[in-house]
LOBA-271689 format. One line per 10 residues: number of its first residue (from 0); their letters; for each residue y, x, z of C-alpha. Coordinates in pm, whole numbers. Each point is the difference from the previous one (the first is absolute). Example, Ala and Ser with C-alpha at 12.3 -4.5 7.8 and 13.67 -1.06 7.14 Angstrom:
! residues 2
0) AS) -450:1230:780  344:137:-66
END
This chain:
! residues 203
0) MQKLLDVLAS) 11814:10151:8308  -60:-323:-190  154:153:-314  -235:297:31  -300:-231:36  109:-191:-309  19:327:-198  -349:100:119  -136:-343:-93  152:33:-346
10) GIHDSKNQLF) -167:340:-41  -337:-142:103  41:-282:-251  79:247:-280  -303:213:93  -223:-307:-15  127:-77:-349  -85:355:-110  -355:-47:128  -36:-317:-204
20) LAESLVAAYE) 114:199:-306  -261:267:78  -268:-269:25  98:-132:-342  -28:351:-148  -345:45:157  -114:-335:-143  127:100:-345  -189:331:22  -317:-187:97
30) NQHQADLGEV) 30:-224:-303  76:285:-237  -274:237:116  -260:-250:128  24:163:344  -67:-151:340  285:87:235  -48:-295:231  19:211:314  325:157:-120
40) RFAIENAASR) 145:-346:-59  -124:-112:341  171:300:165  325:-84:-180  -29:-367:99  -74:100:359  308:226:11  213:-279:-148  -141:-239:258  94:237:282
50) LSRSLAAYRL) 354:18:-133  4:-380:-17  -107:-11:364  284:236:88  246:-237:-169  -162:-296:174  25:181:333  367:66:-63  62:-369:-67  -218:-135:280
60) LRDGAQLAIV) 116:237:273  359:-104:-52  143:-273:221  -35:-351:-137  -295:78:-225  -145:-306:-174  -346:-62:-145  -84:-198:-313  -230:-248:172  -196:-230:-233
70) PVIIADLVDE) -334:-185:29  -273:236:-125  -365:-82:-73  -173:257:220  -314:25:-212  218:86:-301  186:264:200  -327:162:111  -132:0:-357  325:153:-126
80) VALAQRAHLS) -22:288:248  -369:54:-75  68:16:-373  273:258:53  -229:227:207  -352:-43:-136  17:247:-291  126:283:220  -248:-75:278  -283:-10:-255
90) KQGLRLALDC) 91:350:-119  -9:113:364  -348:-147:38  122:-265:244  -74:-371:3  262:-259:83  -145:-313:161  199:-322:30  -29:-267:268  254:-280:-47
100) PVVDAWPLDR) -101:-351:107  369:-101:15  72:-246:-280  345:-121:107  345:128:-90  189:194:266  375:71:28  61:373:-43  177:262:-209  -261:53:-272
110) DLIADLLNNA) 128:331:-139  44:168:338  -333:-120:138  -184:103:-318  159:345:18  -92:31:367  -365:-86:-72  -14:233:-300  133:281:215  -250:-75:277
120) IQNACRYARQ) -290:13:-247  124:327:-151  20:151:348  -350:-124:82  -121:156:-325  86:345:137  -249:-36:286  -262:-259:-98  -353:122:-70  -131:-284:-214
130) QIRLSARLDH) 173:-331:68  334:-167:68  39:-369:76  303:-221:-55  -16:-329:187  213:-302:80  -62:-270:260  184:-255:213  8:3:378  202:-270:180
140) EILILRVDDD) 277:-25:-262  7:377:-48  -91:156:-334  -191:325:54  -10:246:-290  -222:297:75  -119:326:-156  -315:166:143  -171:324:-99  -318:189:86
150) GPGFAQLPPA) 166:337:57  28:203:321  288:-207:138  332:124:133  -20:322:201  252:-182:215  180:-323:-78  320:104:-176  343:-109:122  212:-181:-254
160) SGIGLLLAER) 197:309:-93  -74:43:-370  193:-202:-255  -312:-197:-99  -76:-127:351  367:-51:87  44:-211:-311  -324:-192:63  107:-83:355  342:-109:-122
170) IASLHQHQGR) -152:-221:-270  -229:-158:259  279:-62:252  227:-163:-262  -266:-266:-67  105:-245:272  -68:-364:82  108:-203:304  81:309:204  -320:183:-89
180) CGQLLLGNDS) 9:330:-190  -265:161:-214  -189:302:134  -163:315:-134  -306:121:191  -223:307:-41  -340:82:145  -313:210:-21  -276:-252:69  -50:-136:-351
190) PLGGAWLELR) -333:-173:-68  -32:250:-285  17:283:254  347:136:-75  365:-94:33  170:-332:-64  351:-127:-65  87:-361:72  309:-196:-104  52:-324:194
200) LPT) 249:-251:-146  100:-326:176  81:-335:-157
END
């Protein structure tokens, strides 16, 4: 079984490389013909990101998975995610608001947490009416990273059955400190009127 999983992971990696090649060809076409294919590039990047999440899930769901924990300036992380998403959200007519009074560094896996937040914002984009908010705050030595939207909310709170939520829960639980594990929470009572996703990381 493990050999089969390794073969599948290799195939996913090759597919991701082909998407990066396709993105380069699209960029070259844009430059040559003065065309704007930003949404095409975003779709390619999104597909590549999903494949990356599949590879990350493969690695993290194995026994003995390890995170690359380093001190991360939370305000920089929030800005990085906002920069990655703002152009697409703008084309969708959505506004991304930021609320990050946290100025300290926090120990976490920067790449995995950034990918988790990017994915959460992209999911919120599918349902939001006008606004999405990305926030970070501290609560009794817990870092809370949260995405809110003003959409209709979940018809019912989803179980963690899809690869995105399974991976997010795994990422949260692997962030541990003094016997405490991170958590992923979902709800429908956002101050914006829609759904929310909350990642709680201990230190």
